[in-house]
C-alpha positions in Angstrom: 130.7 76.9 65.7 132.9 78.7 68.2 131.8 81.5 68.2 128.2 80.2 69.0 129.4 78.3 71.6 130.9 81.6 72.8 127.5 83.7 72.9 125.8 80.7 74.7 128.2 80.5 77.4 127.7 84.1 77.7 124.0 84.1 77.6 124.0 81.7 80.0 126.4 83.0 82.4 124.3 86.5 82.1 121.1 84.4 83.0 122.6 82.8 85.9 123.7 86.0 87.2 120.5 88.1 86.7 118.7 84.8 88.3 121.5 84.8 91.3 121.1 88.1 92.1 117.6 88.0 92.2 117.7 84.8 94.6 119.8 86.6 96.7 117.0 89.3 98.1 116.2 88.6 101.8 113.3 86.7 102.5 111.4 89.6 104.5 112.4 92.2 101.4 109.3 91.5 99.7 107.4 91.8 103.2 108.6 95.4 103.4 108.7 96.8 99.5 106.0 99.1 99.1 104.7 102.4 100.2 104.0 102.8 103.8 101.7 105.8 105.1 102.2 107.2 108.7 98.9 106.4 110.9 97.4 109.6 112.9 97.3 109.0 116.7 93.9 107.8 116.6 93.9 105.2 114.3 97.0 103.3 116.0 95.1 100.4 117.9 97.3 98.0 120.2 97.7 94.7 119.3 96.6 91.8 120.9 99.6 90.1 122.4 102.0 93.3 121.8 105.5 93.2 123.6 105.8 95.9 126.0 108.8 98.8 125.4 109.8 100.9 128.0 108.6 100.9 131.4 105.6 98.4 130.7 104.6 100.9 127.9 103.0 98.7 125.0 104.6 99.2 121.4 100.9 101.0 120.6 101.1 103.2 123.3 104.4 104.3 122.6 103.4 105.0 118.7 100.6 107.1 119.7 102.5 109.5 122.0 105.8 109.6 119.8 103.2 110.5 116.6 101.5 112.9 118.8 104.5 114.4 120.2 105.8 114.7 116.3 102.2 116.5 115.6 103.2 119.1 118.8 106.9 119.5 117.4 106.7 119.6 113.8 103.1 120.4 112.9 102.5 123.0 115.8 100.0 120.7 117.3 97.9 120.3 113.8 97.0 117.1 112.2 97.8 118.4 108.9 100.5 116.6 107.0 102.0 113.0 107.1 104.9 110.9 106.3 105.2 108.2 103.8 108.0 105.6 103.3 108.7 103.8 100.1 110.8 100.6 100.1 111.5 99.6 96.4 112.3 96.5 95.7 115.7 97.3 93.9 116.6 98.8 97.2 116.2 102.2 96.5 114.1 104.1 99.8 112.3 107.1 99.4 110.4 109.3 102.4 107.9 112.0 101.9 106.8 114.5 104.7 104.4 117.3 103.8 104.2 119.2 107.7 103.9 122.4 106.9 106.8 123.4 109.3 109.1 120.5 107.8 108.2 120.0 104.3 110.7 120.7 101.4 108.4 119.4 99.1 110.5 116.9 97.6 111.4 113.2 98.7 114.3 112.2 100.1 116.2 109.2 98.5 118.6 106.9 99.5 119.0 103.3 99.6 117.8 100.3 102.1 118.7 96.5 102.7 117.7 93.8 105.4 120.5 93.3 107.8 118.5 90.5 110.0 115.4 88.9 110.3 114.0 87.8 113.2 111.1 85.9 111.9 109.6 84.7 115.5 109.4 88.4 116.8 108.4 89.6 113.5 111.3 92.4 113.4 113.7 92.9 110.9 116.8 95.2 111.0 117.1 97.6 108.4 120.1 99.8 106.7 119.0 103.0 105.5 121.5 105.2 103.6 119.8 108.5 103.1 121.2 112.0 102.5 124.9 110.3 103.6 123.7 109.3 106.7 123.3 105.7 107.4 120.9 104.4 110.2 119.6 101.4 111.4 116.3 100.6 112.4 114.3 97.9 113.8 111.1 97.3 111.7 108.1 95.8 113.6 105.5 94.1 111.9 102.7 94.4 113.5 100.5 92.3 110.9 101.0 92.2 107.1 100.0 95.5 106.4 101.5 97.6 109.5 104.8 98.3 110.7 106.5 100.1 113.4 109.7 101.9 113.2 112.2 104.8 114.1 112.1 106.5 110.5 115.1 106.7 109.1 114.6 110.2 107.8 113.8 111.5 111.4 116.1 109.5 113.1 117.3 111.7 115.1 114.1 112.3 116.9 113.9 108.5 118.0 110.4 108.7 117.5 108.9 105.5 116.9 105.9 105.7 114.4 103.5 103.2 113.1 102.5 103.3 109.0 100.0 101.1 107.3 100.3 99.8 103.6 99.3 102.1 100.9 97.4 99.1 98.6 
């Protein structure tokens, strides 16, 4: 009889721990989870009512200019190549690039977590640990399927790029 009580108590503790752990995930994490593919400059449209960033430039204009600069510097002016970010529900992060001059052919793998969420501005601050380099980046949700951020795998370039959810 005593053994059954111990087994039931242990099972209950495990169930509560697992459900408690799953329930601790940040509310915006499910919104960010998935694969996001970089948009080329000609597919970046300014969003209505979008905030301005530097010197009165809209976020869409900044993403367009930064993407063009990325193609010029990393792809030699060619639009061959792209970048993808995969935010897994379990906190794993994968980044893929296939630019001819910058690709290793393998994804960079790390971890991600939500630090904060500004629901009104639709901006999440995300911590990324990628190749022993820890970065924080602000992810702006343009809409449910479009985000803009400085990707953690090229954070040193400080380029804001726009990504669309890969469905």
